[in-house]
C-alpha positions as CSV (number, residue, x, y, z in Angstrom):
1,M,-122.2,168.5,-16.5
2,T,-119.6,166.6,-18.8
3,T,-116.7,168.3,-17.5
4,P,-117.5,168.2,-13.3
5,F,-118.2,164.4,-14.0
6,F,-115.2,163.5,-15.9
7,L,-113.0,165.7,-13.4
8,T,-115.0,163.7,-10.4
9,I,-114.0,160.3,-11.9
10,V,-110.2,161.0,-12.4
11,T,-109.9,162.6,-9.1
12,Y,-111.8,159.8,-7.2
13,F,-109.6,157.0,-9.0
14,V,-106.4,158.8,-8.4
15,S,-107.4,159.4,-5.1
16,F,-108.0,155.6,-4.9
17,L,-104.9,154.3,-6.6
18,L,-102.5,156.8,-4.4
19,F,-104.4,156.0,-1.2
20,G,-107.0,153.5,-1.1
21,I,-110.3,153.6,0.3
22,P,-111.4,156.1,1.7
23,G,-108.6,157.8,0.0
24,L,-108.3,161.5,0.3
25,F,-112.4,161.8,0.5
26,G,-113.0,161.1,4.1
27,R,-114.9,162.9,6.8
28,Q,-112.2,165.5,7.2
29,F,-112.2,166.5,3.6
30,F,-116.1,167.1,3.4
31,T,-115.7,169.0,6.6
32,N,-113.2,171.4,5.1
33,G,-115.4,171.4,2.1
34,L,-118.0,172.7,4.0
35,S,-116.4,175.6,5.7
36,V,-115.6,176.6,1.7
37,I,-119.3,176.2,0.3
38,I,-121.0,177.6,3.4
39,S,-119.1,181.0,2.5
40,L,-120.1,181.1,-1.2
41,P,-123.5,181.8,-1.3
42,G,-123.0,185.6,0.6
43,F,-120.2,185.8,-2.2
44,L,-122.5,184.8,-5.1
45,I,-125.2,186.9,-4.2
46,A,-122.9,189.9,-4.1
47,A,-121.9,189.0,-7.6
48,L,-125.4,188.6,-8.6
49,A,-126.3,192.2,-7.4
50,A,-123.3,193.4,-9.0
51,V,-124.2,191.7,-12.5
52,A,-127.8,192.7,-12.2
53,T,-126.9,196.5,-11.2
54,F,-123.5,197.3,-13.0
55,K,-123.9,200.1,-15.7
56,N,-122.2,198.6,-18.9
57,D,-124.4,198.4,-22.1
58,S,-122.2,195.6,-23.3
59,L,-124.0,193.6,-20.7
60,D,-127.3,193.9,-22.4
61,K,-126.1,192.7,-26.0
62,E,-127.3,189.3,-27.0
63,I,-124.8,186.6,-26.7
64,P,-123.2,185.9,-30.2
65,H,-124.3,182.9,-32.4
66,P,-124.6,180.2,-31.2
67,S,-126.7,182.2,-28.6
68,P,-128.3,180.2,-25.4
69,T,-131.9,180.5,-25.2
70,I,-134.2,179.8,-22.6
71,S,-137.9,179.2,-22.8
72,V,-140.5,181.5,-21.0
73,K,-144.2,181.5,-21.1
74,F,-145.4,185.1,-22.0
75,Q,-149.1,185.1,-21.4
76,G,-149.8,181.4,-21.6
77,V,-147.7,181.5,-24.8
78,P,-144.0,179.5,-24.4
79,E,-141.8,181.9,-26.1
80,K,-137.6,181.0,-26.8
81,I,-135.5,184.3,-26.0
82,S,-131.9,184.3,-26.6
83,L,-129.9,185.7,-23.5
84,T,-127.9,188.6,-22.9
85,Y,-124.6,188.6,-21.0
86,R,-126.4,190.6,-18.0
87,V,-129.3,188.0,-18.1
88,F,-127.3,184.8,-18.5
89,L,-124.6,186.2,-15.5
90,S,-127.7,186.8,-13.2
91,L,-129.2,183.1,-14.1
92,L,-125.6,181.6,-13.2
93,F,-125.1,183.3,-10.1
94,G,-128.6,182.9,-8.9
95,Y,-128.5,179.1,-9.7
96,L,-124.8,178.8,-8.1
97,A,-126.3,180.8,-4.8
98,S,-129.0,178.7,-4.4
99,F,-127.2,175.6,-5.2
100,T,-124.3,176.3,-2.7
101,L,-127.3,177.1,0.0
102,V,-128.6,173.9,-0.6
103,L,-125.5,172.2,-0.9
104,S,-124.2,173.6,2.6
105,F,-127.5,172.2,4.3
106,L,-126.5,168.6,2.8
107,L,-123.3,168.4,3.6
108,S,-124.2,169.8,7.0
109,A,-126.7,167.1,7.5
110,A,-124.7,164.4,6.2
111,L,-121.6,165.5,8.5
112,S,-123.8,165.4,11.6
113,A,-124.4,161.9,11.1
114,P,-122.8,159.5,13.9
115,A,-119.2,159.1,13.3
116,G,-119.3,155.4,12.5
117,G,-122.0,156.4,9.8
118,L,-125.6,155.4,9.7
119,K,-126.2,151.9,10.3
120,C,-126.8,149.7,7.2
121,W,-130.3,148.1,7.0
122,V,-129.0,145.0,5.4
123,N,-126.3,142.5,6.8
124,V,-124.0,142.4,3.5
125,S,-120.9,144.4,3.7
126,Y,-120.4,144.7,0.2
127,V,-123.7,146.9,0.0
128,C,-122.8,148.9,2.6
129,A,-119.4,149.7,1.5
130,A,-120.7,150.3,-2.0
131,T,-123.5,152.6,-0.8
132,T,-120.8,154.9,1.2
133,E,-118.8,154.8,-2.0
134,I,-121.6,155.8,-4.0
135,A,-122.3,158.9,-1.4
136,R,-118.8,159.5,-1.2
137,F,-118.4,159.8,-5.0
138,S,-121.8,161.8,-5.4
139,G,-120.4,164.3,-2.7
140,L,-117.6,164.9,-4.4
141,F,-119.2,165.3,-7.8
142,L,-121.4,168.3,-6.1
143,L,-118.2,169.9,-5.0
144,I,-116.6,170.0,-8.1
145,H,-119.5,171.0,-9.9
146,T,-119.7,173.8,-7.9
147,L,-116.1,174.7,-8.5
148,V,-116.5,174.2,-12.2
149,V,-119.7,176.5,-12.4
150,T,-118.2,179.0,-10.1
151,L,-114.9,179.4,-12.2
152,Y,-116.8,179.6,-15.5
153,G,-119.0,182.4,-13.9
154,L,-115.7,184.1,-12.7
155,Y,-114.5,183.9,-16.0
156,Y,-117.5,185.7,-17.5
157,V,-117.3,188.5,-15.1
158,A,-113.7,189.1,-14.7
159,W,-112.7,188.7,-18.6
160,R,-115.2,187.5,-21.2
161,M,-117.8,190.1,-21.0
162,H,-115.4,192.8,-21.1
163,I,-113.7,191.6,-24.5
164,R,-115.4,192.9,-27.9
165,D,-117.3,190.1,-29.9
């Protein structure tokens, strides 16, 4: 969460300083972002299937210390288990597939709004402007979050799971 948030702040303010409001992140930017995001769930589901069925014993080894753990309930009793590379990558790509699917619906809905945007419920222009900028910043954060987590997953699939600990 920290890296995407930091990158969002830097990107947003550099864009603001160089290009002003709305900067690079107007309607066209999010339309282009949607075209990329909408193609990701299929790729991520394929990656999930590949990781789940890939025959490699090293994927079934526990991730070395500090090993990430998850809490699961087994017969009603919570239990912490350490993750293997296969479970970690399956959870990561499952999360990304569902997240990008929901994100593509959210971006589609946001871009379906009238070109002038939604009418502001109050007659104070700075409140409307602040709301617009918060929405723009949030959309940028979601796109950068998706990019960072996808690159992290690709790093693990392409490189990290093939090297010995």
